[in-house]
C-alpha positions as CSV (number, residue, x, y, z in Angstrom):
1,M,-25.6,47.9,26.6
2,K,-26.4,44.4,28.1
3,A,-28.1,43.4,24.8
4,Y,-25.0,44.5,22.9
5,A,-22.7,42.4,25.2
6,A,-25.0,39.4,24.9
7,L,-25.0,39.7,21.1
8,R,-21.2,40.1,21.1
9,A,-20.8,37.0,23.2
10,A,-23.2,35.0,21.0
11,L,-21.3,36.1,17.8
12,T,-18.0,35.2,19.5
13,L,-19.2,31.7,20.3
14,L,-20.7,31.3,16.8
15,A,-17.4,32.4,15.2
16,L,-15.4,30.1,17.6
17,G,-17.6,27.2,16.7
18,A,-17.1,27.8,13.0
19,V,-13.4,27.9,13.4
20,L,-13.2,24.8,15.5
21,S,-15.5,22.8,13.2
22,G,-13.1,23.6,10.3
23,C,-10.2,22.2,12.4
24,A,-11.9,18.9,13.1
25,E,-10.2,16.0,11.5
26,R,-12.4,14.3,8.9
27,R,-12.0,10.6,8.7
28,A,-11.3,9.2,5.3
29,D,-13.1,6.2,4.0
30,I,-10.5,5.3,1.4
31,A,-6.8,4.4,1.9
32,Y,-4.1,3.4,-0.5
33,V,-0.9,1.3,-0.5
34,D,2.2,2.2,-2.6
35,T,3.0,-1.3,-4.1
36,Q,6.1,0.0,-5.8
37,R,7.5,1.0,-2.5
38,I,6.5,-2.3,-0.9
39,S,8.2,-4.3,-3.8
40,A,11.3,-2.0,-3.6
41,N,11.8,-2.6,0.1
42,W,10.5,-6.1,0.9
43,P,13.3,-8.6,1.1
44,K,10.9,-11.5,0.5
45,F,9.8,-9.9,-2.8
46,I,13.3,-8.9,-3.8
47,N,14.7,-12.4,-3.1
48,D,12.0,-14.0,-5.1
49,Q,12.6,-11.7,-8.0
50,N,16.3,-12.2,-7.9
51,Q,15.8,-16.0,-7.8
52,L,13.4,-15.8,-10.8
53,Y,15.9,-13.8,-12.9
54,S,18.7,-16.2,-11.9
55,D,16.6,-19.2,-12.8
56,L,15.6,-17.8,-16.1
57,Q,19.2,-16.8,-16.9
58,G,20.3,-20.3,-16.0
59,I,17.7,-21.8,-18.4
60,E,18.7,-19.4,-21.2
61,N,22.4,-20.3,-20.8
62,G,21.7,-24.0,-20.3
63,K,22.7,-26.7,-22.8
64,M,19.3,-28.1,-23.5
65,S,17.0,-28.1,-26.5
66,Q,14.7,-25.2,-27.2
67,A,11.7,-27.5,-26.3
68,E,13.3,-28.4,-23.0
69,K,14.1,-24.7,-22.3
70,A,10.5,-23.8,-23.1
71,A,9.2,-26.4,-20.7
72,E,11.6,-25.3,-18.0
73,V,10.6,-21.7,-18.4
74,A,6.9,-22.6,-18.1
75,R,7.7,-24.6,-14.9
76,V,9.6,-21.6,-13.4
77,Q,6.9,-19.1,-14.4
78,A,4.2,-21.3,-12.8
79,L,6.3,-21.6,-9.6
80,Y,6.8,-17.8,-9.4
81,G,3.2,-17.2,-10.2
82,R,2.4,-19.1,-7.0
83,Y,5.0,-17.1,-5.1
84,E,3.5,-13.9,-6.4
85,S,0.0,-15.0,-5.3
86,E,1.4,-15.7,-1.8
87,L,3.0,-12.2,-1.6
88,T,-0.2,-10.6,-2.9
89,R,-2.2,-12.4,-0.2
90,E,0.2,-11.2,2.5
91,V,-0.1,-7.5,1.3
92,R,-3.9,-7.8,1.1
93,A,-4.1,-9.3,4.6
94,A,-1.9,-6.5,6.0
95,A,-4.0,-3.8,4.2
96,A,-7.2,-5.4,5.5
97,E,-5.7,-5.3,9.0
98,V,-5.0,-1.6,8.6
99,A,-8.5,-1.0,7.2
100,R,-10.0,-2.8,10.1
101,R,-8.0,-0.8,12.7
102,H,-8.9,2.6,11.2
103,G,-12.3,1.9,9.8
104,Y,-11.4,2.4,6.1
105,R,-14.1,1.1,3.8
106,L,-11.7,0.6,0.9
107,V,-8.0,0.2,0.4
108,V,-6.6,0.4,-3.1
109,T,-3.1,0.5,-4.7
110,R,-1.6,3.9,-5.2
111,E,-1.8,3.4,-8.9
112,G,-5.5,2.5,-8.7
113,R,-6.7,5.5,-6.7
114,A,-8.4,8.4,-8.5
115,Y,-8.5,11.2,-6.0
116,G,-7.6,11.4,-2.3
117,G,-7.2,8.7,0.2
118,V,-4.9,8.1,3.1
119,D,-1.5,6.6,2.4
120,V,-1.2,3.6,4.7
121,T,1.9,2.1,3.1
122,R,4.1,2.6,6.2
123,E,1.6,0.8,8.4
124,V,1.4,-2.1,5.9
125,E,5.2,-2.2,5.8
126,T,5.2,-2.4,9.6
127,I,2.8,-5.4,9.6
128,L,5.0,-7.1,6.9
129,K,8.2,-6.2,8.9
130,I,9.6,-4.2,6.0
131,T,12.2,-1.5,6.6
132,E,12.5,1.2,4.0
133,R,15.6,1.2,1.8
134,V,14.4,2.9,-1.3
135,T,11.5,5.1,-2.1
136,P,10.6,4.8,-5.7
137,Q,9.5,8.0,-7.5
Protein backbone atom coordinates (compact mmCIF):
# COMPACT_ATOMS: atom_id res chain seq x y z
CA MET A 1 0.00 0.00 0.00
CA LYS A 2 2.83 2.42 0.87
CA ALA A 3 4.63 1.48 -2.33
CA TYR A 4 1.46 2.24 -4.29
CA ALA A 5 1.13 5.68 -2.59
CA ALA A 6 4.79 6.48 -3.25
CA LEU A 7 4.44 5.43 -6.90
CA ARG A 8 1.28 7.51 -7.24
CA ALA A 9 3.02 10.57 -5.71
CA ALA A 10 6.00 10.13 -8.04
CA LEU A 11 3.74 9.85 -11.10
CA THR A 12 1.77 12.91 -9.99
CA LEU A 13 4.99 14.93 -9.64
CA LEU A 14 6.22 13.68 -13.01
CA ALA A 15 2.93 14.63 -14.68
CA LEU A 16 2.91 18.04 -12.99
CA GLY A 17 6.47 18.67 -14.14
CA ALA A 18 5.56 17.77 -17.71
CA VAL A 19 2.55 20.08 -17.67
CA LEU A 20 4.47 22.99 -16.18
CA SER A 21 7.39 22.61 -18.57
CA GLY A 22 4.95 22.90 -21.45
CA CYS A 23 3.67 26.18 -19.99
CA ALA A 24 7.10 27.73 -19.70
CA GLU A 25 7.57 30.69 -22.01
CA ARG A 26 10.19 30.07 -24.65
CA ARG A 27 12.27 33.13 -25.46
CA ALA A 28 12.42 33.89 -29.17
CA ASP A 29 15.70 34.76 -30.82
CA ILE A 30 14.13 36.62 -33.72
CA ALA A 31 11.86 39.66 -33.74
CA TYR A 32 10.33 41.67 -36.54
CA VAL A 33 9.12 45.21 -37.22
CA ASP A 34 6.16 46.06 -39.44
CA THR A 35 7.66 48.87 -41.54
CA GLN A 36 4.37 49.51 -43.34
CA ARG A 37 2.74 50.31 -40.02
CA ILE A 38 5.69 52.52 -39.02
CA SER A 39 5.47 54.50 -42.28
CA ALA A 40 1.66 54.79 -42.02
CA ASN A 41 1.79 56.23 -38.50
CA TRP A 42 5.06 58.16 -38.21
CA PRO A 43 4.43 61.89 -38.73
CA LYS A 44 8.09 62.46 -39.62
CA PHE A 45 7.87 59.94 -42.47
CA ILE A 46 4.44 61.15 -43.60
CA ASN A 47 5.58 64.80 -43.67
CA ASP A 48 8.69 63.92 -45.69
CA GLN A 49 6.62 61.92 -48.17
CA ASN A 50 4.05 64.70 -48.53
CA GLN A 51 6.81 67.26 -49.07
CA LEU A 52 8.46 65.03 -51.69
CA TYR A 53 5.21 64.66 -53.64
CA SER A 54 4.56 68.39 -53.37
CA ASP A 55 8.07 69.25 -54.58
CA LEU A 56 7.82 66.83 -57.51
CA GLN A 57 4.37 68.18 -58.44
CA GLY A 58 5.75 71.73 -58.32
CA ILE A 59 8.60 70.77 -60.64
CA GLU A 60 6.23 69.03 -63.04
CA ASN A 61 3.94 72.07 -63.16
CA GLY A 62 6.83 74.56 -63.33
CA LYS A 63 7.61 76.69 -66.34
CA MET A 64 11.15 75.49 -66.98
CA SER A 65 12.81 73.47 -69.68
CA GLN A 66 12.78 69.67 -69.61
CA ALA A 67 16.52 69.69 -68.84
CA GLU A 68 15.98 72.04 -65.90
CA LYS A 69 13.09 69.90 -64.67
CA ALA A 70 15.24 66.75 -64.91
CA ALA A 71 18.04 68.44 -62.96
CA GLU A 72 15.59 69.64 -60.31
CA VAL A 73 14.00 66.18 -60.00
CA ALA A 74 17.47 64.66 -59.53
CA ARG A 75 18.26 67.22 -56.82
CA VAL A 76 14.98 66.52 -54.97
CA GLN A 77 15.46 62.75 -55.25
CA ALA A 78 18.97 63.04 -53.78
CA LEU A 79 17.67 65.19 -50.92
CA TYR A 80 14.90 62.74 -50.10
CA GLY A 81 17.32 59.84 -50.42
CA ARG A 82 19.22 61.41 -47.52
CA TYR A 83 15.97 61.86 -45.59
CA GLU A 84 15.08 58.22 -46.18
CA SER A 85 18.51 57.12 -44.97
CA GLU A 86 18.05 59.17 -41.79
CA LEU A 87 14.62 57.65 -41.13
CA THR A 88 15.99 54.15 -41.76
CA ARG A 89 18.82 54.79 -39.29
CA GLU A 90 16.30 55.88 -36.66
CA VAL A 91 14.16 52.77 -37.11
CA ARG A 92 17.25 50.53 -37.02
CA ALA A 93 18.49 52.23 -33.86
CA ALA A 94 15.08 51.75 -32.19
CA ALA A 95 14.96 48.08 -33.30
CA ALA A 96 18.50 47.57 -31.99
CA GLU A 97 17.44 49.04 -28.64
CA VAL A 98 14.49 46.64 -28.45
CA ALA A 99 16.77 43.73 -29.38
CA ARG A 100 19.24 44.72 -26.68
CA ARG A 101 16.50 45.02 -24.04
CA HIS A 102 15.01 41.61 -24.79
CA GLY A 103 18.03 39.67 -25.97
CA TYR A 104 16.89 39.11 -29.56
CA ARG A 105 19.66 37.94 -31.83
CA LEU A 106 18.05 39.30 -34.98
CA VAL A 107 15.38 41.85 -35.87
CA VAL A 108 14.03 41.81 -39.43
CA THR A 109 11.21 43.56 -41.24
CA ARG A 110 7.82 41.89 -41.25
CA GLU A 111 8.15 41.40 -44.99
CA GLY A 112 11.59 39.81 -44.57
CA ARG A 113 10.67 37.19 -42.02
CA ALA A 114 10.16 33.62 -43.14
CA TYR A 115 8.56 31.96 -40.11
CA GLY A 116 7.85 33.02 -36.57
CA GLY A 117 9.43 35.83 -34.66
CA VAL A 118 8.09 38.27 -32.11
CA ASP A 119 6.38 41.44 -33.35
CA VAL A 120 8.18 44.35 -31.69
CA THR A 121 6.62 47.09 -33.82
CA ARG A 122 4.75 48.72 -30.91
CA GLU A 123 7.92 48.97 -28.85
CA VAL A 124 9.83 50.48 -31.79
CA GLU A 125 6.95 52.95 -32.24
CA THR A 126 7.18 53.87 -28.56
CA ILE A 127 10.90 54.62 -28.89
CA LEU A 128 10.21 56.71 -32.01
CA LYS A 129 7.25 58.41 -30.24
CA ILE A 130 4.75 57.23 -32.86
CA THR A 131 1.07 56.99 -32.02
CA GLU A 132 -1.00 54.60 -34.09
CA ARG A 133 -3.45 56.10 -36.53
CA VAL A 134 -3.76 53.45 -39.22
CA THR A 135 -2.94 49.77 -39.23
CA PRO A 136 -2.16 48.68 -42.81
CA GLN A 137 -3.47 45.29 -43.83
